[in-house]
N, C-alpha and C positions, 0 to 999 in steps of 0.2 A: 635094299631090300631087307626087311626083317625078318628072321628065321626063326624056326622054334629053338634052334640051340641058341641064339643070343637071346631068347625070352629065357630060356635055363639061366645062362651067365648071369644076366641082369638080376634074376630072384636069389642064385646063390651069392652074388656079392652083396645083395642089400641084408641076407640073412646073416651073412659073414660080418657085416659090418655092425651090425645090431648087435652081435655077440661080442664083439672087440669092445664096443662101447658100453655095454653094460655088465660086462664080466667082471672089471674091479669094485663094481658097488655091490654086486650079488656077493661075491666072494667075502668082502668084509663083512658086510651084514649075516652071510650063515655063519662066519666064524664068532662073531659077537652074539649072535643070538642061540649057538650051542654053547657057550662059554657062560651066558646068563642061566640058559637052562640046568647047565650041570649047577653052577653055585644055587639055583632055586631048588633042585633035587637034595642037595647035600644040607641045606637049610631049613627044609620042608615049608616052603614058602610058596605057596599055589597062587598068587596073583599073577593073572595075565598080563597086567598092563606094565607090569616091572621091565620086561624086554623090551618094551617098545622106543621108549626113552633112548636107549643107546644105541639102538638101531638106527635111529632117526639121526641121531648125533653124528655115528662113525658113517652116514650115508651122506651126509653132509660134507664131512671131512672129507672123505674118501673124493667127490664128485668137485669139490674145490681142488685139490691135490691132482686129480686127473684130467680137468678142464682144458690144459692145453692138446695133451693125447687125443680128446676126444672132439675138439674143434678140428685138428690135423687130419685124424681118420675121414671125419665127415667132408671135409673140405676135398679130400682126395676122392673119396668114392663121387661125389657129386661132379667133381670136374671129369672123372672118368667117363660118367653115365652122361654128361653132357656134350663129351666128345663124342662117344658110340651114337648118340643122336643127331650129331652134327654131320656124320657121315651120310645120313638118310637123306638130307636136306638138298644135296647135290642133284 
């Protein structure tokens, strides 16, 4: 029987998995964005598009570096979720 507590656990685990998977990319792009904005402020460059390319490059690099971790985290989440739903089929 699917209880409200199980629904809450499923939702919590989904949110935590999303945070774990997205955190490395978000942190790296925020750091690069702040660094580029500081450089733009010091040099008085007001172009909005200058920070876009470094953020994309860093996001792609971090994504490729953390791909094994991301895949492992998602596989563990889905295995746990399917095992939880497998208990209800009996």
